[in-house]
VMD Tcl script that draws the C-alpha trace (Angstrom):
set ca {
  {-70.98 -90.64 207.32}
  {-68.83 -92.84 205.07}
  {-69.57 -90.60 202.08}
  {-68.53 -87.54 204.07}
  {-65.17 -89.12 205.02}
  {-64.57 -90.18 201.41}
  {-65.31 -86.67 200.19}
  {-62.89 -85.18 202.74}
  {-60.14 -87.65 201.74}
  {-60.62 -86.88 198.02}
  {-60.59 -83.12 198.70}
  {-57.38 -83.33 200.71}
  {-55.76 -85.52 198.04}
  {-56.67 -83.04 195.30}
  {-55.32 -80.13 197.37}
  {-52.03 -81.94 198.06}
  {-51.56 -82.86 194.39}
  {-52.39 -79.31 193.29}
  {-49.97 -77.80 195.81}
  {-47.26 -80.24 194.73}
  {-47.70 -79.38 191.05}
  {-47.68 -75.65 191.82}
  {-44.43 -76.09 193.80}
  {-42.74 -78.11 191.03}
  {-43.73 -75.65 188.31}
  {-42.67 -72.64 190.40}
  {-39.34 -74.27 191.31}
  {-38.51 -75.23 187.69}
  {-39.37 -71.74 186.45}
  {-37.16 -70.15 189.10}
  {-34.27 -72.47 188.17}
  {-34.68 -71.67 184.47}
  {-34.78 -67.92 185.16}
  {-31.65 -68.17 187.32}
  {-29.80 -70.19 184.65}
  {-30.76 -67.64 182.00}
  {-29.57 -64.76 184.19}
  {-26.27 -66.53 184.93}
  {-25.75 -67.38 181.29}
  {-25.54 -71.08 182.12}
  {-28.80 -72.13 180.55}
  {-31.31 -71.32 177.87}
  {-33.47 -68.24 178.22}
  {-37.19 -68.68 178.74}
  {-38.13 -66.22 175.99}
  {-40.75 -67.15 173.41}
  {-39.43 -68.73 170.22}
  {-38.95 -66.45 167.22}
  {-41.48 -68.38 165.11}
  {-44.57 -70.18 166.31}
  {-45.51 -73.75 165.48}
  {-48.68 -72.44 163.82}
  {-46.63 -70.38 161.35}
  {-44.50 -73.42 160.51}
  {-47.54 -75.65 159.95}
  {-49.25 -72.99 157.80}
  {-46.10 -72.59 155.72}
  {-45.83 -76.29 154.87}
  {-49.50 -77.09 154.33}
  {-50.25 -77.98 150.74}
  {-52.23 -75.39 148.83}
  {-53.73 -77.90 146.43}
  {-57.29 -77.43 147.72}
  {-57.35 -73.76 146.75}
  {-58.11 -72.45 143.29}
  {-56.53 -69.42 141.69}
  {-58.08 -66.82 139.42}
  {-56.72 -66.04 135.97}
  {-54.43 -64.58 134.81}
  {-51.94 -66.35 137.06}
  {-49.12 -64.04 138.13}
  {-47.13 -63.01 141.22}
  {-49.18 -63.77 144.33}
  {-51.46 -66.37 142.70}
  {-51.91 -69.54 144.74}
  {-53.66 -72.82 144.19}
  {-53.83 -76.11 142.36}
  {-53.52 -74.42 138.94}
  {-50.19 -72.87 139.91}
  {-48.99 -76.20 141.31}
  {-49.89 -77.97 138.05}
  {-48.05 -75.28 136.08}
  {-44.98 -75.77 138.27}
  {-45.18 -79.53 137.60}
  {-45.46 -78.86 133.87}
  {-42.45 -76.53 134.03}
  {-40.37 -79.11 135.92}
  {-41.37 -81.85 133.46}
  {-40.44 -79.64 130.53}
  {-37.07 -78.58 131.90}
  {-36.28 -82.22 132.59}
  {-37.32 -83.20 129.08}
  {-35.53 -80.51 127.18}
  {-34.12 -77.56 129.07}
  {-31.83 -78.96 131.76}
  {-29.96 -75.67 132.18}
  {-32.97 -74.12 133.99}
  {-33.59 -74.43 137.73}
  {-36.32 -76.75 139.00}
  {-39.23 -75.10 140.84}
  {-40.67 -76.12 144.18}
  {-44.18 -77.39 143.42}
  {-45.84 -75.50 146.27}
  {-48.71 -73.87 144.37}
  {-47.41 -70.35 144.99}
  {-46.56 -68.11 142.03}
  {-43.57 -66.21 143.36}
  {-40.52 -64.59 141.79}
  {-38.85 -67.94 140.96}
  {-41.95 -69.26 139.18}
  {-42.27 -66.01 137.25}
  {-38.58 -66.07 136.24}
  {-38.83 -69.71 135.17}
  {-41.86 -69.13 132.99}
  {-40.26 -66.04 131.49}
  {-37.08 -68.02 130.67}
  {-38.80 -71.11 129.27}
  {-41.90 -69.75 127.54}
  {-41.51 -65.96 127.59}
  {-44.56 -65.58 129.86}
  {-44.95 -63.07 132.69}
  {-48.38 -64.48 133.47}
  {-50.54 -67.39 132.39}
  {-53.95 -66.78 130.85}
  {-56.84 -69.19 131.18}
  {-56.58 -70.06 127.47}
  {-52.88 -70.93 127.74}
  {-53.56 -72.97 130.89}
  {-56.44 -74.89 129.27}
  {-54.43 -75.56 126.12}
  {-51.31 -76.80 127.91}
  {-52.42 -78.16 131.28}
  {-56.15 -78.61 131.87}
  {-56.84 -80.60 128.71}
  {-53.89 -82.93 129.35}
  {-52.27 -81.77 126.13}
  {-48.90 -82.93 127.37}
  {-46.01 -80.63 127.97}
  {-45.96 -77.14 126.56}
  {-43.80 -76.40 123.58}
  {-40.13 -75.94 124.46}
  {-38.26 -73.40 122.38}
  {-36.21 -75.14 119.69}
  {-32.88 -73.89 121.01}
  {-33.48 -75.67 124.32}
  {-34.46 -79.10 123.02}
  {-32.67 -82.19 124.27}
  {-33.11 -85.44 122.37}
  {-31.29 -87.45 125.02}
  {-34.38 -87.81 127.17}
  {-37.70 -89.38 126.37}
  {-40.77 -87.30 127.32}
  {-42.06 -90.20 129.45}
  {-38.83 -90.72 131.39}
  {-38.52 -89.49 134.99}
  {-35.68 -89.71 137.45}
  {-36.31 -90.29 141.13}
}
mol new
graphics top color blue
foreach p $ca { graphics top sphere $p radius 0.5 }
foreach p [lrange $ca 0 end-1] q [lrange $ca 1 end] { graphics top cylinder $p $q radius 0.2 }
display resetview
């Protein structure tokens, strides 16, 4: 008998809480819709961009590997290392060039930077291995862009 009364009390409590939540949600939605219609509040439309798209856009790509030759559309750790090499080289001798975002995506800015600094539209596996993979240091900077003011080991933060 006691168990039956306890079960009835719990059931009624759950029903009352559920009805209360339903009422609160319904009332707040109606108020938001009215405010949007009156122009006094924010509309309840879906946002233009989802949180998933934002998270996917800022996730590092360093776990992916790209296939050679690296060119527009290539993504991965190799592209990111090339962007780091480019940024190191422009710091060490070609300060008139624009720094690249080291995101691991070979886009138009990466292509333009490599074309300006090294005359490359794409990077072959041999060029990559010679200049990046084997830790050969920075790639050769054209003589007309050298800058003796900076040491190759110096970095600004």
